[in-house]
C-alpha positions as CSV (number, residue, x, y, z in Angstrom):
1,X,0.0,-0.2,-0.5
2,X,1.2,3.3,-0.7
3,X,0.2,6.9,0.0
4,X,-3.5,5.7,1.3
5,X,-5.9,8.3,2.4
6,X,-8.5,7.2,5.0
7,X,-11.3,8.1,7.4
8,X,-13.2,6.9,10.2
9,X,-15.7,8.9,11.0
10,X,-14.3,12.4,11.5
11,X,-11.1,10.4,12.2
12,X,-8.3,10.8,9.1
13,X,-5.2,9.3,8.2
14,X,-2.7,10.8,5.6
15,X,-0.2,9.2,3.1
16,X,-0.4,5.9,5.0
17,X,2.1,3.3,3.4
18,X,2.4,0.0,4.6
19,X,4.2,-3.1,3.7
20,X,3.4,-6.9,4.3
21,X,5.4,-9.8,3.9
22,X,3.4,-13.1,4.0
23,X,6.3,-16.1,4.0
24,X,8.2,-18.5,6.5
25,X,8.7,-15.3,9.0
26,X,5.2,-13.0,8.1
27,X,6.5,-9.0,9.1
28,X,4.5,-5.6,8.7
29,X,5.8,-2.1,8.2
30,X,3.5,0.6,8.4
31,X,3.9,4.8,7.9
32,X,1.8,7.2,8.2
33,X,2.5,11.4,7.7
34,X,0.1,12.8,9.9
35,X,-3.2,10.5,11.9
36,X,-5.8,12.9,13.2
37,X,-8.3,10.8,15.7
38,X,-11.9,12.1,17.2
39,X,-11.3,9.8,20.8
40,X,-15.2,8.9,21.2
41,X,-14.8,7.3,17.9
42,X,-12.0,5.4,17.9
43,X,-11.8,4.4,21.5
44,X,-14.6,1.9,20.9
45,X,-12.4,0.4,17.9
46,X,-9.3,0.3,20.1
47,X,-10.8,-1.9,22.7
48,X,-11.5,-4.8,19.8
49,X,-8.0,-5.4,19.8
50,X,-7.3,-7.8,22.3
51,X,-3.7,-6.5,22.8
52,X,-4.7,-3.0,23.6
53,X,-8.0,-3.6,25.8
54,X,-6.0,-4.7,28.4
55,X,-4.4,-0.7,28.9
56,X,-7.5,0.8,28.2
57,X,-10.2,-0.6,29.6
58,X,-9.7,0.7,33.4
59,X,-10.4,4.8,31.3
60,X,-12.4,6.0,28.8
61,X,-11.8,8.3,26.0
62,X,-14.7,10.9,25.8
63,X,-14.4,13.7,24.1
64,X,-11.1,15.8,22.6
65,X,-8.7,14.9,19.8
66,X,-5.6,12.8,19.3
67,X,-2.6,13.6,16.5
68,X,0.0,11.8,15.4
69,X,2.2,13.6,12.8
70,X,4.5,10.9,12.0
71,X,4.5,6.7,12.5
72,X,6.6,4.1,12.0
73,X,6.0,0.7,12.4
74,X,7.8,-2.8,11.9
75,X,7.6,-6.2,13.2
76,X,6.5,-9.6,13.5
77,X,3.1,-9.2,12.2
78,X,1.8,-12.4,14.8
79,X,3.7,-10.7,17.5
80,X,2.1,-7.7,18.7
81,X,4.2,-7.2,21.2
82,X,8.0,-7.4,19.5
83,X,7.1,-4.1,17.0
84,X,9.0,-1.8,16.4
85,X,7.7,1.6,16.7
86,X,8.4,5.3,17.2
87,X,5.6,8.0,17.4
88,X,4.8,11.2,18.6
89,X,1.5,11.5,20.3
90,X,-0.3,15.3,20.7
91,X,-3.1,15.5,22.6
92,X,-6.3,18.6,22.7
93,X,-8.9,18.6,25.1
94,X,-8.9,14.8,25.8
95,X,-11.2,14.4,28.2
96,X,-10.6,10.5,30.4
97,X,-13.2,9.0,33.0
98,X,-12.5,6.3,35.4
99,X,-13.4,4.8,38.6
100,X,-9.6,5.8,40.0
101,X,-10.4,9.7,39.3
102,X,-13.4,10.4,40.4
103,X,-13.4,13.5,38.8
104,X,-13.0,13.4,34.7
105,X,-10.0,14.8,33.6
106,X,-9.3,16.6,30.9
107,X,-5.9,17.2,29.0
108,X,-6.0,20.4,27.8
109,X,-2.6,20.4,25.6
110,X,0.3,18.2,25.6
111,X,2.4,15.4,24.1
112,X,4.2,12.3,24.5
113,X,6.5,10.2,22.9
114,X,6.5,6.7,22.7
115,X,8.5,4.3,21.0
116,X,10.0,0.6,21.3
117,X,12.8,-0.8,23.0
118,X,13.2,-4.8,22.3
119,X,15.9,-6.8,23.7
120,X,16.3,-10.1,23.3
121,X,14.8,-10.5,26.6
122,X,12.2,-8.4,27.3
123,X,10.4,-5.5,25.3
124,X,9.8,-2.2,26.8
125,X,8.1,1.0,25.8
126,X,9.4,4.2,26.5
127,X,7.5,7.2,27.2
128,X,8.5,10.9,27.1
129,X,5.4,13.2,28.5
130,X,6.0,16.5,27.5
131,X,4.8,19.4,29.3
132,X,0.9,18.4,29.2
133,X,-1.7,21.0,30.7
134,X,-4.1,18.7,32.7
135,X,-7.3,19.9,35.2
136,X,-8.3,17.2,37.1
137,X,-12.2,18.4,38.5
138,X,-11.1,21.6,39.7
139,X,-7.9,21.5,39.7
140,X,-4.9,22.7,37.5
141,X,-2.1,20.1,37.1
142,X,1.2,20.1,35.0
143,X,3.3,16.6,33.8
144,X,6.4,16.3,32.4
145,X,9.0,13.7,32.9
146,X,9.2,9.6,31.9
147,X,7.7,6.2,32.1
148,X,9.3,2.6,30.9
149,X,6.9,-0.3,30.5
150,X,7.5,-3.4,30.4
151,X,5.6,-6.3,30.9
152,X,5.9,-6.7,34.6
153,X,6.6,-3.3,35.6
154,X,6.5,-0.1,35.2
155,X,9.7,2.5,35.8
156,X,8.3,6.2,36.6
157,X,10.4,9.2,36.0
158,X,7.6,12.0,36.7
159,X,7.5,15.3,37.7
160,X,3.9,16.6,39.0
161,X,2.8,20.5,40.1
162,X,-0.2,21.3,40.7
163,X,-2.2,24.4,42.5
164,X,-4.5,22.9,44.4
165,X,-5.0,18.8,45.2
166,X,-7.5,17.6,47.4
167,X,-7.0,14.3,49.6
168,X,-9.8,12.6,48.2
169,X,-8.8,12.7,45.0
170,X,-5.6,11.5,45.8
171,X,-7.3,8.6,48.1
172,X,-9.8,7.4,45.3
173,X,-6.9,6.4,43.4
174,X,-5.4,4.6,46.5
175,X,-8.4,2.8,47.4
176,X,-8.8,1.8,43.3
177,X,-5.2,0.4,43.6
178,X,-5.7,-1.8,46.3
179,X,-9.2,-2.9,45.4
180,X,-7.8,-3.9,41.9
181,X,-4.5,-5.2,43.4
182,X,-6.4,-8.2,45.0
183,X,-7.8,-9.1,41.6
184,X,-6.0,-11.9,40.3
185,X,-6.4,-11.1,37.1
186,X,-6.0,-7.7,37.2
187,X,-2.8,-5.7,35.5
188,X,-2.5,-4.2,39.1
189,X,-2.1,-7.3,41.0
190,X,0.9,-8.2,38.7
191,X,3.1,-5.5,37.5
192,X,5.7,-3.8,40.0
193,X,5.5,0.0,40.2
194,X,8.9,1.2,40.8
195,X,10.8,5.0,40.1
196,X,10.1,8.1,41.3
197,X,7.5,10.9,41.3
198,X,7.5,13.9,42.3
199,X,5.4,16.4,43.6
200,X,4.9,19.8,44.3
201,X,1.2,21.4,45.2
202,X,0.8,24.9,46.2
203,X,-1.6,23.9,48.2
204,X,-2.9,20.4,49.3
205,X,-6.1,19.9,51.2
206,X,-6.3,17.1,54.0
207,X,-9.4,17.0,55.6
208,X,-9.4,20.8,57.7
209,X,-5.8,21.2,56.9
210,X,-3.9,23.1,54.1
211,X,-0.5,22.1,53.7
212,X,0.8,25.0,51.7
213,X,2.9,24.7,50.2
214,X,4.0,20.8,49.8
215,X,7.1,20.0,47.6
216,X,7.2,15.5,48.4
217,X,9.4,12.6,46.1
218,X,7.6,9.6,46.3
219,X,10.1,6.6,45.7
220,X,8.1,3.1,44.9
221,X,9.7,-0.1,45.7
222,X,9.2,-3.6,44.9
223,X,8.4,-3.6,49.1
224,X,7.7,-0.2,50.2
225,X,7.1,3.8,49.2
226,X,9.1,6.2,50.3
227,X,7.7,9.5,50.7
228,X,11.0,12.4,51.3
229,X,8.9,15.2,52.5
230,X,11.1,18.3,51.6
231,X,9.1,20.4,52.2
232,X,5.6,20.8,53.4
233,X,4.3,23.9,55.6
234,X,1.0,23.5,58.1
235,X,0.1,26.8,60.0
236,X,2.8,28.3,59.6
237,X,5.0,25.1,60.9
238,X,7.4,23.9,58.6
239,X,7.8,19.9,58.2
240,X,10.9,17.8,56.6
241,X,11.9,14.5,56.8
242,X,10.0,10.8,55.5
243,X,7.6,8.9,55.5
244,X,7.5,4.2,54.9
245,X,4.4,2.4,53.8
246,X,4.7,-1.1,54.1
247,X,3.5,-4.2,54.7
248,X,0.4,-2.0,55.7
249,X,2.9,-0.2,58.2
250,X,3.2,3.3,58.3
251,X,6.6,4.4,59.5
252,X,7.1,8.2,60.3
253,X,9.9,10.5,61.0
254,X,9.3,14.3,60.9
255,X,11.4,17.1,62.0
256,X,9.0,20.7,62.4
257,X,10.5,23.7,62.7
258,X,9.2,27.5,62.7
259,X,11.1,30.9,63.4
260,X,9.4,34.1,64.3
261,X,6.4,33.6,63.2
262,X,2.6,34.9,64.2
263,X,1.1,32.7,66.9
264,X,-2.3,34.0,66.3
265,X,-2.8,32.5,62.8
266,X,-0.8,29.5,63.6
267,X,-3.6,28.7,66.4
268,X,-6.6,29.6,64.5
269,X,-5.0,27.5,61.7
270,X,-4.6,24.5,64.3
271,X,-7.9,25.3,66.6
272,X,-10.2,26.7,64.0
273,X,-10.6,29.8,66.5
274,X,-9.8,33.0,66.5
275,X,-8.6,35.5,69.1
276,X,-6.8,33.3,71.5
277,X,-3.3,34.5,71.9
278,X,-0.6,36.9,70.3
279,X,3.1,36.6,70.0
280,X,5.4,35.7,67.8
281,X,6.5,32.1,68.2
282,X,9.4,29.7,67.7
283,X,9.3,26.0,67.2
284,X,11.8,23.0,67.0
285,X,11.0,19.5,67.8
286,X,11.0,15.5,65.7
287,X,8.7,13.6,65.7
288,X,8.7,9.4,65.1
289,X,6.3,6.8,65.0
290,X,5.3,3.4,63.5
291,X,1.7,1.8,63.5
292,X,-1.1,1.2,60.9
293,X,-1.5,3.9,58.7
294,X,-5.0,4.6,60.4
295,X,-3.3,4.9,64.5
296,X,-0.2,6.7,64.0
297,X,-1.4,9.7,65.9
298,X,-1.4,7.4,69.2
299,X,1.9,5.8,68.8
300,X,3.8,8.9,68.1
301,X,6.9,9.6,70.0
302,X,9.6,12.5,70.4
303,X,10.3,15.7,71.3
304,X,9.5,19.4,71.4
305,X,10.9,23.0,72.0
306,X,8.2,26.3,71.8
307,X,8.7,29.6,72.8
308,X,6.5,32.6,72.2
309,X,7.3,36.2,73.7
310,X,6.0,39.6,73.5
311,X,2.2,39.1,73.2
312,X,-1.3,38.3,75.0
313,X,-3.4,35.4,76.0
314,X,-7.1,36.1,75.4
315,X,-9.5,32.7,76.1
316,X,-7.4,29.5,75.8
317,X,-8.9,26.8,77.4
318,X,-6.8,25.9,79.7
319,X,-5.1,29.2,80.9
320,X,-9.1,31.0,81.1
321,X,-9.9,28.1,83.8
322,X,-5.9,28.3,85.7
323,X,-6.6,32.4,85.6
324,X,-10.1,31.7,87.2
325,X,-8.7,30.4,89.9
326,X,-5.5,32.6,90.4
327,X,-7.3,35.6,90.1
328,X,-8.2,35.9,93.8
329,X,-4.5,37.0,94.0
330,X,-4.8,39.4,91.6
331,X,-7.3,41.0,93.5
332,X,-5.2,42.5,96.3
333,X,-3.4,44.2,93.5
334,X,-6.0,45.3,91.2
335,X,-4.8,43.5,88.4
336,X,-7.4,41.0,87.0
337,X,-6.3,39.9,83.7
338,X,-9.9,40.9,81.1
339,X,-9.1,38.0,79.0
340,X,-12.1,39.1,76.6
341,X,-10.8,42.5,76.7
342,X,-7.4,43.6,77.1
343,X,-5.8,40.0,77.9
344,X,-3.4,37.9,79.5
345,X,-0.1,40.0,78.9
346,X,3.1,38.0,78.9
347,X,6.7,38.5,78.5
348,X,8.1,35.1,77.4
349,X,6.4,31.6,77.3
350,X,8.5,28.4,77.3
351,X,7.5,24.7,77.0
352,X,10.2,21.7,76.5
353,X,8.6,18.5,76.1
354,X,8.7,14.7,75.6
355,X,6.1,13.0,73.2
356,X,4.6,9.1,74.3
357,X,2.6,7.4,73.1
358,X,0.0,10.1,72.2
359,X,1.1,12.2,75.6
360,X,2.7,15.5,75.5
361,X,4.7,15.0,78.8
362,X,6.1,18.4,80.6
363,X,9.6,18.9,80.8
364,X,9.6,22.0,81.4
365,X,6.3,24.8,81.3
366,X,6.7,28.2,82.0
367,X,4.9,31.7,81.2
368,X,7.1,35.5,82.3
369,X,3.2,37.2,82.5
370,X,3.2,40.8,83.0
371,X,1.3,40.5,86.4
372,X,2.1,36.9,87.4
373,X,4.5,33.9,86.8
374,X,3.0,30.3,85.9
375,X,4.9,27.3,85.6
376,X,3.2,23.9,85.3
377,X,4.4,20.1,85.1
378,X,2.9,16.9,84.1
379,X,1.0,15.5,80.8
380,X,-1.8,16.1,78.0
381,X,-2.7,12.9,76.3
382,X,-4.4,14.2,73.2
383,X,-6.0,11.0,72.1
384,X,-8.2,10.4,75.2
385,X,-8.6,13.9,75.5
386,X,-7.4,14.7,79.6
387,X,-5.1,15.8,81.1
388,X,-3.2,15.4,84.4
389,X,-0.7,18.8,85.2
390,X,0.1,20.1,88.3
391,X,0.3,24.2,87.9
């Protein structure tokens, strides 16, 4: 065949040339100058091919255009797994739907280069993602990097940037992957995911908390996933460290730090209550945990050192109760702290504590107030929401 023009609905193939050798070792060779495919027209047709259907059945393409400016393919006619090919695929307004994504994913504009790499032992597909612009629900994303796909292995080297990512979006993929990995004939149950995915997000929303920004590297290994947290800022507190997930176990090592940060917005972020306290604060520490993923808060251990200065405490629960008792001493001096109005002024505040089994165990706790000094010792149990303190 030589320079054939063809169409399937609105999809077109231009200047297609193909040669077939039907001898003892049948081969084929296909070349095309350009291919323009309408997604919803071509997708059902692609599903009819037994070798392609397993890659496509997990999602569907409902809208958009895919174009191949050049196509070159050759190999044994009856052995598609050994075909040699090289092509560039351009995507425009391509809408992908899947149970894994939840919300539809739209490829607004992007391209990838696809080539085969055949060795005597295996055939690998090399995918090079050029800068690709995506929309996932209300999230805007950009993807770049590469992938190597072989029969039982996917090797990643990708960078994903986003304006905002919601945990519910990520969790839908995690739940889907876990479900499919338990299905005997699923491709996910037979394929090892290896390599690195670098994630950079202006905002990452987890339940009621917002991490902004988030910079992390996800390393997929044969027996675990290692997450290197390069930067994660939560409530003006910066976190760095490592998370490891393996055999339904979550291992955490995080280092929280804060230097000369405003106390009022940090407390409002952590407690979802405003106008509790003011000042500037510093924080250092380290947090360790090894447990089931849903029990990590109860297994935390480590240490923290907190200090604040030149501020006021207005209605911070525990201190308000303490001051209501101690007010009797202030009556004689005529300096009763007004927790609702002016607040309890302090020069400095220091807390040094260990964390064990979900408890904050005080090593040092003191407030240098303008009208009185306060010291404490004991522990606060966050999991049980109880405290045992001597003030």
